[in-house]
py3Dmol code that shows the C-alpha trace and the ligand (Angstrom):
import py3Dmol

protein = """\
ATOM      1  CA  MET A   1       0.000   0.000   0.000  1.00  0.00           C
ATOM      2  CA  PRO A   2       1.505   3.381  -0.959  1.00  0.00           C
ATOM      3  CA  PHE A   3       1.439   6.022   1.768  1.00  0.00           C
ATOM      4  CA  PRO A   4      -1.644   8.245   1.864  1.00  0.00           C
ATOM      5  CA  TYR A   5      -0.984  11.646   0.331  1.00  0.00           C
ATOM      6  CA  ARG A   6      -2.627  14.969  -0.444  1.00  0.00           C
ATOM      7  CA  GLU A   7      -2.697  16.225  -4.014  1.00  0.00           C
ATOM      8  CA  ILE A   8      -3.558  19.585  -5.577  1.00  0.00           C
ATOM      9  CA  GLY A   9      -2.905  21.333  -8.911  1.00  0.00           C
ATOM     10  CA  HIS A  10      -1.785  20.409 -12.420  1.00  0.00           C
ATOM     11  CA  GLY A  11       1.625  20.579 -14.025  1.00  0.00           C
ATOM     12  CA  GLU A  12       5.093  19.295 -13.238  1.00  0.00           C
ATOM     13  CA  PRO A  13       5.116  17.353  -9.984  1.00  0.00           C
ATOM     14  CA  VAL A  14       6.444  18.851  -6.748  1.00  0.00           C
ATOM     15  CA  VAL A  15       6.641  16.507  -3.754  1.00  0.00           C
ATOM     16  CA  LEU A  16       6.433  18.054  -0.275  1.00  0.00           C
ATOM     17  CA  LEU A  17       8.037  16.008   2.538  1.00  0.00           C
ATOM     18  CA  HIS A  18       6.819  16.915   6.007  1.00  0.00           C
ATOM     19  CA  ALA A  19       8.650  17.514   9.305  1.00  0.00           C
ATOM     20  CA  PHE A  20       8.496  15.663  12.618  1.00  0.00           C
ATOM     21  CA  PRO A  21       6.038  15.293  14.395  1.00  0.00           C
ATOM     22  CA  LEU A  22       3.645  16.813  11.853  1.00  0.00           C
ATOM     23  CA  SER A  23       1.836  15.525   8.754  1.00  0.00           C
ATOM     24  CA  ALA A  24       1.034  16.667   5.215  1.00  0.00           C
ATOM     25  CA  ARG A  25      -1.285  19.179   6.871  1.00  0.00           C
ATOM     26  CA  MET A  26       1.791  21.333   7.575  1.00  0.00           C
ATOM     27  CA  TRP A  27       1.868  22.268   3.888  1.00  0.00           C
ATOM     28  CA  GLU A  28      -1.612  23.841   3.913  1.00  0.00           C
ATOM     29  CA  PRO A  29      -0.239  27.429   3.763  1.00  0.00           C
ATOM     30  CA  ASN A  30       2.060  26.487   0.850  1.00  0.00           C
ATOM     31  CA  ALA A  31       0.409  23.874  -1.368  1.00  0.00           C
ATOM     32  CA  GLY A  32      -2.131  26.279  -2.931  1.00  0.00           C
ATOM     33  CA  ALA A  33       0.532  28.847  -3.816  1.00  0.00           C
ATOM     34  CA  ILE A  34       2.766  26.193  -5.394  1.00  0.00           C
ATOM     35  CA  ALA A  35      -0.174  24.751  -7.352  1.00  0.00           C
ATOM     36  CA  ALA A  36      -1.156  28.268  -8.485  1.00  0.00           C
ATOM     37  CA  SER A  37       2.352  28.611  -9.961  1.00  0.00           C
ATOM     38  CA  GLY A  38       1.585  25.749 -12.343  1.00  0.00           C
ATOM     39  CA  PHE A  39       2.637  22.630 -10.449  1.00  0.00           C
ATOM     40  CA  SER A  40       1.007  19.423  -9.349  1.00  0.00           C
ATOM     41  CA  VAL A  41       1.650  19.140  -5.600  1.00  0.00           C
ATOM     42  CA  ILE A  42       1.910  15.760  -3.874  1.00  0.00           C
ATOM     43  CA  ALA A  43       2.291  15.671  -0.079  1.00  0.00           C
ATOM     44  CA  PRO A  44       2.757  12.168   1.406  1.00  0.00           C
ATOM     45  CA  GLU A  45       2.215  11.291   5.057  1.00  0.00           C
ATOM     46  CA  PHE A  46       4.953   9.303   6.763  1.00  0.00           C
ATOM     47  CA  PRO A  47       4.239   6.209   8.917  1.00  0.00           C
ATOM     48  CA  GLY A  48       2.331   7.083  12.078  1.00  0.00           C
ATOM     49  CA  PHE A  49       1.473  10.648  11.013  1.00  0.00           C
ATOM     50  CA  GLY A  50      -1.796  12.091   9.652  1.00  0.00           C
ATOM     51  CA  GLU A  51      -3.779   9.477   7.759  1.00  0.00           C
ATOM     52  CA  ASN A  52      -0.892   7.017   7.720  1.00  0.00           C
ATOM     53  CA  GLN A  53      -1.522   4.926  10.801  1.00  0.00           C
ATOM     54  CA  GLU A  54       0.718   1.964   9.958  1.00  0.00           C
ATOM     55  CA  PHE A  55       4.177   1.999  11.473  1.00  0.00           C
ATOM     56  CA  GLU A  56       6.796  -0.326  12.900  1.00  0.00           C
ATOM     57  CA  ARG A  57       9.223   0.040  15.825  1.00  0.00           C
ATOM     58  CA  VAL A  58      11.664   2.033  13.694  1.00  0.00           C
ATOM     59  CA  SER A  59      10.494   4.383  10.946  1.00  0.00           C
ATOM     60  CA  SER A  60      13.718   4.656   8.961  1.00  0.00           C
ATOM     61  CA  MET A  61      14.294   7.527   6.545  1.00  0.00           C
ATOM     62  CA  GLU A  62      14.902   4.839   3.942  1.00  0.00           C
ATOM     63  CA  SER A  63      11.489   3.241   4.443  1.00  0.00           C
ATOM     64  CA  MET A  64       9.907   6.697   4.220  1.00  0.00           C
ATOM     65  CA  ALA A  65      11.773   7.299   0.942  1.00  0.00           C
ATOM     66  CA  ASP A  66      10.561   3.918  -0.378  1.00  0.00           C
ATOM     67  CA  GLY A  67       6.968   4.850   0.454  1.00  0.00           C
ATOM     68  CA  VAL A  68       7.297   8.153  -1.422  1.00  0.00           C
ATOM     69  CA  LEU A  69       8.852   6.429  -4.435  1.00  0.00           C
ATOM     70  CA  LYS A  70       5.936   3.950  -4.475  1.00  0.00           C
ATOM     71  CA  ILE A  71       3.464   6.827  -4.686  1.00  0.00           C
ATOM     72  CA  LEU A  72       5.352   8.289  -7.653  1.00  0.00           C
ATOM     73  CA  GLU A  73       5.474   4.893  -9.331  1.00  0.00           C
ATOM     74  CA  SER A  74       1.714   4.462  -8.844  1.00  0.00           C
ATOM     75  CA  LEU A  75       1.201   7.860 -10.511  1.00  0.00           C
ATOM     76  CA  ASN A  76       3.655   7.037 -13.366  1.00  0.00           C
ATOM     77  CA  ILE A  77       5.829  10.014 -12.394  1.00  0.00           C
ATOM     78  CA  GLU A  78       9.388   9.671 -13.681  1.00  0.00           C
ATOM     79  CA  ARG A  79      10.726  13.022 -12.533  1.00  0.00           C
ATOM     80  CA  ALA A  80       9.705  15.465  -9.812  1.00  0.00           C
ATOM     81  CA  SER A  81      11.028  18.311  -7.706  1.00  0.00           C
ATOM     82  CA  PHE A  82      11.260  17.647  -3.976  1.00  0.00           C
ATOM     83  CA  VAL A  83      10.885  19.936  -0.990  1.00  0.00           C
ATOM     84  CA  GLY A  84      11.898  18.521   2.403  1.00  0.00           C
ATOM     85  CA  LEU A  85      11.633  20.371   5.688  1.00  0.00           C
ATOM     86  CA  SER A  86      13.715  19.054   8.592  1.00  0.00           C
ATOM     87  CA  MET A  87      12.873  15.305   8.806  1.00  0.00           C
ATOM     88  CA  GLY A  88      11.470  15.694   5.281  1.00  0.00           C
ATOM     89  CA  GLY A  89      14.964  16.827   4.257  1.00  0.00           C
ATOM     90  CA  TYR A  90      16.457  13.640   5.709  1.00  0.00           C
ATOM     91  CA  VAL A  91      13.967  11.648   3.599  1.00  0.00           C
ATOM     92  CA  LEU A  92      14.911  13.710   0.557  1.00  0.00           C
ATOM     93  CA  PHE A  93      18.573  12.753   1.052  1.00  0.00           C
ATOM     94  CA  SER A  94      17.494   9.109   1.121  1.00  0.00           C
ATOM     95  CA  ILE A  95      15.565   9.598  -2.159  1.00  0.00           C
ATOM     96  CA  LEU A  96      18.646  11.249  -3.696  1.00  0.00           C
ATOM     97  CA  ARG A  97      20.755   8.282  -2.601  1.00  0.00           C
ATOM     98  CA  LYS A  98      18.304   5.724  -4.056  1.00  0.00           C
ATOM     99  CA  ARG A  99      16.924   7.397  -7.176  1.00  0.00           C
ATOM    100  CA  PRO A 100      18.865  10.512  -8.208  1.00  0.00           C
ATOM    101  CA  ASP A 101      17.349  10.108 -11.690  1.00  0.00           C
ATOM    102  CA  ILE A 102      13.863  10.922 -10.394  1.00  0.00           C
ATOM    103  CA  VAL A 103      14.948  14.206  -8.755  1.00  0.00           C
ATOM    104  CA  ALA A 104      14.661  17.347 -10.920  1.00  0.00           C
ATOM    105  CA  ALA A 105      15.292  19.983  -8.233  1.00  0.00           C
ATOM    106  CA  VAL A 106      15.926  19.994  -4.492  1.00  0.00           C
ATOM    107  CA  ALA A 107      14.641  22.375  -1.806  1.00  0.00           C
ATOM    108  CA  LEU A 108      16.151  21.662   1.611  1.00  0.00           C
ATOM    109  CA  CYS A 109      14.417  23.641   4.341  1.00  0.00           C
ATOM    110  CA  ASP A 110      15.423  23.910   8.009  1.00  0.00           C
ATOM    111  CA  THR A 111      17.293  20.624   7.830  1.00  0.00           C
ATOM    112  CA  THR A 112      20.823  19.250   7.971  1.00  0.00           C
ATOM    113  CA  ALA A 113      22.988  16.978   5.834  1.00  0.00           C
ATOM    114  CA  ARG A 114      24.868  15.851   8.941  1.00  0.00           C
ATOM    115  CA  ALA A 115      24.102  12.584  10.749  1.00  0.00           C
ATOM    116  CA  ASP A 116      23.171  12.900  14.425  1.00  0.00           C
ATOM    117  CA  THR A 117      25.942  13.669  16.905  1.00  0.00           C
ATOM    118  CA  THR A 118      26.152  11.501  20.046  1.00  0.00           C
ATOM    119  CA  GLU A 119      24.571  14.376  21.963  1.00  0.00           C
ATOM    120  CA  LYS A 120      21.660  14.553  19.534  1.00  0.00           C
ATOM    121  CA  ARG A 121      21.139  10.759  19.737  1.00  0.00           C
ATOM    122  CA  ASP A 122      21.151  10.956  23.539  1.00  0.00           C
ATOM    123  CA  GLY A 123      18.531  13.715  23.326  1.00  0.00           C
ATOM    124  CA  ARG A 124      16.360  11.495  21.128  1.00  0.00           C
ATOM    125  CA  ALA A 125      16.695   8.568  23.596  1.00  0.00           C
ATOM    126  CA  LYS A 126      15.628  10.903  26.409  1.00  0.00           C
ATOM    127  CA  LEU A 127      12.618  12.093  24.408  1.00  0.00           C
ATOM    128  CA  ILE A 128      11.620   8.472  23.630  1.00  0.00           C
ATOM    129  CA  ALA A 129      11.705   7.700  27.382  1.00  0.00           C
ATOM    130  CA  LEU A 130       9.555  10.776  28.080  1.00  0.00           C
ATOM    131  CA  LEU A 131       7.099   9.753  25.335  1.00  0.00           C
ATOM    132  CA  GLU A 132       6.768   6.398  27.098  1.00  0.00           C
ATOM    133  CA  SER A 133       6.103   8.005  30.497  1.00  0.00           C
ATOM    134  CA  LYS A 134       4.184  11.210  29.613  1.00  0.00           C
ATOM    135  CA  GLY A 135       2.731  10.443  26.169  1.00  0.00           C
ATOM    136  CA  SER A 136       2.719  13.051  23.424  1.00  0.00           C
ATOM    137  CA  LYS A 137       2.717  15.911  25.966  1.00  0.00           C
ATOM    138  CA  ALA A 138       6.484  15.264  25.993  1.00  0.00           C
ATOM    139  CA  LEU A 139       6.635  16.668  22.437  1.00  0.00           C
ATOM    140  CA  VAL A 140       4.971  19.896  23.559  1.00  0.00           C
ATOM    141  CA  ASP A 141       7.171  20.270  26.642  1.00  0.00           C
ATOM    142  CA  GLU A 142      10.494  19.284  25.103  1.00  0.00           C
ATOM    143  CA  MET A 143      10.228  20.547  21.527  1.00  0.00           C
ATOM    144  CA  LEU A 144       7.778  23.409  21.126  1.00  0.00           C
ATOM    145  CA  PRO A 145       9.682  26.049  23.150  1.00  0.00           C
ATOM    146  CA  ASN A 146      12.668  25.653  20.815  1.00  0.00           C
ATOM    147  CA  LEU A 147      10.878  25.570  17.492  1.00  0.00           C
ATOM    148  CA  LEU A 148       9.293  28.927  16.869  1.00  0.00           C
ATOM    149  CA  SER A 149      10.541  32.481  16.373  1.00  0.00           C
ATOM    150  CA  GLN A 150       9.909  35.297  18.848  1.00  0.00           C
ATOM    151  CA  HIS A 151       7.492  36.754  16.318  1.00  0.00           C
ATOM    152  CA  THR A 152       5.425  33.547  16.172  1.00  0.00           C
ATOM    153  CA  PHE A 153       5.311  33.220  19.967  1.00  0.00           C
ATOM    154  CA  GLY A 154       4.363  36.883  20.380  1.00  0.00           C
ATOM    155  CA  ASP A 155       2.043  37.560  17.436  1.00  0.00           C
ATOM    156  CA  ASN A 156       0.830  34.262  16.035  1.00  0.00           C
ATOM    157  CA  ARG A 157      -0.966  32.527  18.873  1.00  0.00           C
ATOM    158  CA  PRO A 158      -3.247  30.576  16.472  1.00  0.00           C
ATOM    159  CA  LEU A 159      -0.154  28.917  14.952  1.00  0.00           C
ATOM    160  CA  SER A 160       1.502  28.007  18.258  1.00  0.00           C
ATOM    161  CA  ASP A 161      -1.861  26.718  19.578  1.00  0.00           C
ATOM    162  CA  SER A 162      -2.440  24.677  16.428  1.00  0.00           C
ATOM    163  CA  LEU A 163       1.029  23.134  16.652  1.00  0.00           C
ATOM    164  CA  ARG A 164       0.470  22.311  20.316  1.00  0.00           C
ATOM    165  CA  ARG A 165      -2.750  20.482  19.354  1.00  0.00           C
ATOM    166  CA  GLN A 166      -1.041  18.635  16.487  1.00  0.00           C
ATOM    167  CA  PHE A 167       1.784  17.524  18.793  1.00  0.00           C
ATOM    168  CA  LEU A 168      -0.749  16.278  21.354  1.00  0.00           C
ATOM    169  CA  GLU A 169      -2.656  14.371  18.644  1.00  0.00           C
ATOM    170  CA  CYS A 170       0.516  12.593  17.538  1.00  0.00           C
ATOM    171  CA  ASP A 171       0.708   8.912  18.549  1.00  0.00           C
ATOM    172  CA  PRO A 172       3.653   8.711  21.021  1.00  0.00           C
ATOM    173  CA  ASP A 173       4.717   5.300  19.666  1.00  0.00           C
ATOM    174  CA  ALA A 174       4.810   6.687  16.108  1.00  0.00           C
ATOM    175  CA  ALA A 175       6.871   9.643  17.300  1.00  0.00           C
ATOM    176  CA  ALA A 176       9.295   7.263  19.050  1.00  0.00           C
ATOM    177  CA  ALA A 177       9.601   5.163  15.857  1.00  0.00           C
ATOM    178  CA  ALA A 178      10.471   8.256  13.796  1.00  0.00           C
ATOM    179  CA  LEU A 179      12.987   9.412  16.433  1.00  0.00           C
ATOM    180  CA  ARG A 180      14.707   6.002  16.195  1.00  0.00           C
ATOM    181  CA  GLY A 181      14.734   6.320  12.401  1.00  0.00           C
ATOM    182  CA  MET A 182      16.232   9.816  12.475  1.00  0.00           C
ATOM    183  CA  ALA A 183      18.915   8.698  14.955  1.00  0.00           C
ATOM    184  CA  GLU A 184      20.182   5.995  12.610  1.00  0.00           C
ATOM    185  CA  ARG A 185      20.261   8.037   9.388  1.00  0.00           C
ATOM    186  CA  PRO A 186      23.632   8.297   7.614  1.00  0.00           C
ATOM    187  CA  ASP A 187      25.607  11.470   6.992  1.00  0.00           C
ATOM    188  CA  SER A 188      24.678  13.091   3.660  1.00  0.00           C
ATOM    189  CA  VAL A 189      27.276  15.851   3.299  1.00  0.00           C
ATOM    190  CA  GLU A 190      29.173  14.023   0.545  1.00  0.00           C
ATOM    191  CA  LEU A 191      25.929  13.073  -1.170  1.00  0.00           C
ATOM    192  CA  LEU A 192      24.919  16.747  -1.201  1.00  0.00           C
ATOM    193  CA  ALA A 193      28.349  17.762  -2.508  1.00  0.00           C
ATOM    194  CA  GLY A 194      27.970  15.301  -5.401  1.00  0.00           C
ATOM    195  CA  THR A 195      24.420  16.333  -6.304  1.00  0.00           C
ATOM    196  CA  ASP A 196      24.179  17.965  -9.704  1.00  0.00           C
ATOM    197  CA  GLN A 197      20.506  18.954  -9.467  1.00  0.00           C
ATOM    198  CA  PRO A 198      19.660  22.578  -8.666  1.00  0.00           C
ATOM    199  CA  VAL A 199      19.476  23.081  -4.882  1.00  0.00           C
ATOM    200  CA  VAL A 200      17.932  25.805  -2.753  1.00  0.00           C
ATOM    201  CA  LEU A 201      18.453  26.031   1.018  1.00  0.00           C
ATOM    202  CA  ILE A 202      15.615  27.808   2.843  1.00  0.00           C
ATOM    203  CA  PHE A 203      15.959  28.513   6.568  1.00  0.00           C
ATOM    204  CA  GLY A 204      14.097  30.525   9.184  1.00  0.00           C
ATOM    205  CA  GLU A 205      16.420  33.216  10.538  1.00  0.00           C
ATOM    206  CA  GLU A 206      15.725  32.060  14.120  1.00  0.00           C
ATOM    207  CA  ASP A 207      15.917  28.311  13.461  1.00  0.00           C
ATOM    208  CA  LYS A 208      17.458  26.979  16.678  1.00  0.00           C
ATOM    209  CA  VAL A 209      17.032  23.290  15.746  1.00  0.00           C
ATOM    210  CA  THR A 210      18.947  22.978  12.496  1.00  0.00           C
ATOM    211  CA  GLY A 211      20.321  26.524  12.407  1.00  0.00           C
ATOM    212  CA  LEU A 212      22.011  28.903  10.018  1.00  0.00           C
ATOM    213  CA  ASP A 213      25.468  27.436  10.717  1.00  0.00           C
ATOM    214  CA  GLY A 214      24.157  24.190   9.264  1.00  0.00           C
ATOM    215  CA  MET A 215      22.788  26.081   6.281  1.00  0.00           C
ATOM    216  CA  ARG A 216      26.197  27.683   5.645  1.00  0.00           C
ATOM    217  CA  GLU A 217      27.869  24.292   5.939  1.00  0.00           C
ATOM    218  CA  MET A 218      25.494  22.844   3.330  1.00  0.00           C
ATOM    219  CA  ALA A 219      26.049  25.867   1.083  1.00  0.00           C
ATOM    220  CA  ASP A 220      29.816  25.241   1.308  1.00  0.00           C
ATOM    221  CA  ALA A 221      29.294  21.564   0.429  1.00  0.00           C
ATOM    222  CA  ALA A 222      27.127  22.484  -2.571  1.00  0.00           C
ATOM    223  CA  PRO A 223      28.584  25.796  -3.818  1.00  0.00           C
ATOM    224  CA  SER A 224      26.097  26.191  -6.675  1.00  0.00           C
ATOM    225  CA  SER A 225      23.130  26.062  -4.260  1.00  0.00           C
ATOM    226  CA  GLU A 226      20.965  29.113  -3.664  1.00  0.00           C
ATOM    227  CA  THR A 227      20.240  30.188  -0.094  1.00  0.00           C
ATOM    228  CA  ALA A 228      17.380  32.138   1.437  1.00  0.00           C
ATOM    229  CA  VAL A 229      16.854  33.212   5.034  1.00  0.00           C
ATOM    230  CA  ILE A 230      13.211  33.756   6.017  1.00  0.00           C
ATOM    231  CA  SER A 231      12.549  36.590   8.459  1.00  0.00           C
ATOM    232  CA  ASP A 232      10.221  36.230  11.469  1.00  0.00           C
ATOM    233  CA  ALA A 233      10.588  32.471  11.297  1.00  0.00           C
ATOM    234  CA  GLY A 234      12.184  29.725  13.368  1.00  0.00           C
ATOM    235  CA  HIS A 235      12.392  26.019  12.515  1.00  0.00           C
ATOM    236  CA  TYR A 236       9.005  25.834  10.726  1.00  0.00           C
ATOM    237  CA  SER A 237       9.742  28.574   8.188  1.00  0.00           C
ATOM    238  CA  ASN A 238       6.944  27.453   5.829  1.00  0.00           C
ATOM    239  CA  LEU A 239       4.332  27.883   8.574  1.00  0.00           C
ATOM    240  CA  GLU A 240       5.747  30.929  10.345  1.00  0.00           C
ATOM    241  CA  ASN A 241       6.233  33.144   7.289  1.00  0.00           C
ATOM    242  CA  PRO A 242       4.404  31.376   4.452  1.00  0.00           C
ATOM    243  CA  LYS A 243       4.277  34.467   2.264  1.00  0.00           C
ATOM    244  CA  GLU A 244       8.048  34.810   2.089  1.00  0.00           C
ATOM    245  CA  PHE A 245       8.591  31.051   2.004  1.00  0.00           C
ATOM    246  CA  ASN A 246       6.154  30.636  -0.918  1.00  0.00           C
ATOM    247  CA  ARG A 247       7.740  33.529  -2.820  1.00  0.00           C
ATOM    248  CA  ILE A 248      11.237  32.034  -2.541  1.00  0.00           C
ATOM    249  CA  LEU A 249      10.171  28.461  -3.246  1.00  0.00           C
ATOM    250  CA  THR A 250       7.916  29.178  -6.236  1.00  0.00           C
ATOM    251  CA  SER A 251      10.556  31.462  -7.772  1.00  0.00           C
ATOM    252  CA  PHE A 252      13.123  28.642  -7.468  1.00  0.00           C
ATOM    253  CA  LEU A 253      10.730  26.012  -8.830  1.00  0.00           C
ATOM    254  CA  LYS A 254       9.704  28.157 -11.801  1.00  0.00           C
ATOM    255  CA  ARG A 255      13.335  28.827 -12.717  1.00  0.00           C
ATOM    256  CA  ARG A 256      14.815  25.419 -11.969  1.00  0.00           C
ATOM    257  CA  ALA A 257      12.125  22.754 -12.217  1.00  0.00           C
ATOM    258  CA  VAL A 258      10.557  23.796 -15.496  1.00  0.00           C
ATOM    259  CA  ASN A 259      11.921  22.193 -18.702  1.00  0.00           C
ATOM    260  CA  HIS A 260      14.268  19.995 -16.694  1.00  0.00           C
TER     261      HIS A 260
END
"""
ligand_1 = """\
9
MLT
C 11.839 18.004 12.499
O 11.419 19.166 12.584
O 11.498 17.253 11.562
C 12.762 17.485 13.584
O 12.993 18.501 14.513
C 14.033 16.995 13.009
C 14.986 16.433 14.022
O 14.587 16.153 15.154
O 16.155 16.227 13.665
"""
view = py3Dmol.view(width=600, height=400)
view.addModel(protein, "pdb")
view.setStyle({"model": 0}, {"cartoon": {"style": "trace"}})
view.addModel(ligand_1, "xyz")
view.setStyle({"model": 1}, {"stick": {}})
view.zoomTo()
view.show()
């Protein structure tokens, strides 16, 4: 069974890969704008998130990539542009490793090409233990304070409230499975350096999770990549400043995905 996915628009395919612990719903402020620029938007849901309620003990980035590739196969899509935010970026690296031929253009948003450090893995193990004892409230307590910009916390209460609800709705076992999968992902710096597809790096200026240092490191690894820093945004740049995010992304897609 291919993963469930949302679909809107007509034109060249653009695949949107969601972050942890969200679902394809996170692309609601973006999908319409991308479709209106002449693209067919496909937004899969990874195991345990949104409509995709089947998951195993470990949700590897590789298995997520396989699920996305199955959707494209079922739609007879041979080439698409991919947008991955944070965990979605890790899945995009796995797609690039498996099927570079299917990738027309790459947008890496608030993510990193680096594998987890020992410290990061320890943090994930701690969060898994908290998910077991406190349930999905652990996601709200441990993650939310770090994710959003000052602007979002101060002036966009509906967004922070909506994220809090989405975190609470997330199945704690599914979140733990994805955390295990992220912890075991390989380093992708060399893969990025060897990528010959057009690349854009889009980061919130206050992203404290993946951060602008990581963006600069990826830009050094892939010197022909474009970079864009989104103001008034933290780790979820597409949700916190969708207007700016959509402007940057659609401009890139129109220039780089068309006539690939
Ligand atoms: C995400 O936003 O997908 C996660 O914060 C990524 C991570 O934990 O590495």
